[in-house]
Every structure is written in C-alpha cells, then in structure tokens.
N, C-alpha and C positions, 0 to 999 in steps of 0.2 A: 912874413906874418900883412896878410891882405887883408887889414880891414876896414873893407868901402867909408867913406863918409856919411852915406845917402841913405843908410841902416840905423837901427834898432838893433839890439845887443839886449842880452838879455845874462842871468847870473851862471843863469846854466849851459849858457854856450852858443845860444840860440843865434840865428838870422834874425831879420824883419825888416819886409820892404812894403806898404803902403801903394798898392796900386794904381792906378786909374778909377778904378768901381767899386772905392772904398774898401773893399779884400783885401787881409793878407797873404801874402807869401810869411812861408818863415820854412827852414834849411838850419843844416849845423856850420856856423862858423868854421873858416883855416885852422884854428885854431884847434877847433873840434877833432875837424878831419886830421889834422897833423899827426894827435893822438894819440886817435882810433889808431893810422895806418891804414893796407887796400881795404875796402872794402867790399865787403860780398857776399853782403844782406843788406836788402832793408821792408821791414813792419810799415805797414802805413795806416795811417786811419781813412775810417770807409766814409763815405763819403753825407753828409744828416747826420754825424753824430757829434752831437755836442759836448763841451771841451770847460770846463770850469779853468780860468789859469793857476797854470801850474797844474795842475794835470798829465801824466803817462798819458800819452799818447801816440809814440813811432817807436821802432826798435828799430837803430841802426845797431851792422855786426862785420866784427873785423877779422881778420885774422888772432887777434892781439886780444878783440876782448868785445860785450856788449851792453850796450852803451841808452837807455829809455832820450829820448825825445820829448821836453813837457809845452803846452801848449803855452801860449805867451799872455796872453789877452781870455778871457768871456768871449764864447761865438760858438757860430758850428760850425764843423767842416763840407764846403762848399770844389774840392777839386785835390785830389792826390797824384802826385805824378809818377803814374803806372811806369813810363818809361826806366822806372828806374829799380822793379823785377828784375829784370833781364841785365841790367850794366847800374848795378849798385856802385861803381867804382869813379859811375861820371860824378861827382861826387870828393869826391879824392881829385878827377881838371881841374873840377870849376867848381866850389864849395854855394859862390853866390848866384850861379845860373839856374844850378840844378837841386831847385827849390824841392820840399819833401813835402808839402799838400800848405791849400790855400785856406782861408775860416775868414766868416761872415758875420767881422764881432759885432760883438752882445752890444743891445742899447746902453750909452756910456761906456766902454771896455774906452780904456784911456791907452793912451803910445805914451804917455809924460813919464809914464812907469818907471819905462827901459831906457838900459842906456843909450849916449850918443860916439859915436868911437872914440870919444876925447878923454872917458871916462872905461872906456871899456878896452885902450889900449892903456892905461893908465894900471886897470886893473889887471893886466897880464905884467905888465911891468917893462911895457912897450915906450918909447920914445911917442 
C-alpha cells in the first residue's frame, strides 16, 4: 500500500497535496482505489463551484461500487482533471498522479486538521 509521506489524508480516503501556487490537488488514496477496484467512471466538480469542508463533490465508480469524494477544505474548485473522463482507470495505475480536482482554499482553511501519512497508516492498521 503506497501512502506518500508528503501528502495529507482525510478519514474518507482523499489525499491532499499543496501546490506551489497555494491551491490543493485532491484525489483518492491507494487504499480507496484498491478497495473500489477498476474505475470505469468519474464525475468531477465544475470549476468555480464553492465547497464547504466535507461536501460531497465528485463520484468515482468502479465495476463493484460507486463512492462519493469529499472536499477536504472549504474553497473554490479551480480545475478538474478532464483527462480522467476518457481514462478513469489512470487512478488505479497511480492514484497520486491522477488528481481529481484542484481547490483554492478559503481564507483560514486549515490543512492541519487532516491526517499526516503516519496517522493515516495507523488508521488503516498499517505499520
């Protein structure tokens, strides 16, 4: 199970990476994609959509199940990974390269409420 130390994680298995411009890239963790199986469809939020922390804002669907993806922080969607519409299984190949959307965090949005890699590993029962 790949759990990069450089990312933050949510209890609902999203990963978050802060980009150089201050925006956050969001995707699903290796654990999440492995649990779902081969992805066959993704529905991503539109740019400009305002989100509260915890809002369901995207859907990933596999041959086994569909699952909501939640916003890790309050903010505005600034981009979505449109390439996944034609190739949702890219998330299965490398869930940390295949980000789903980018969000500009609202003023005061805090990443320290998210889990670091060590805490996320413990939550999953991994050493």
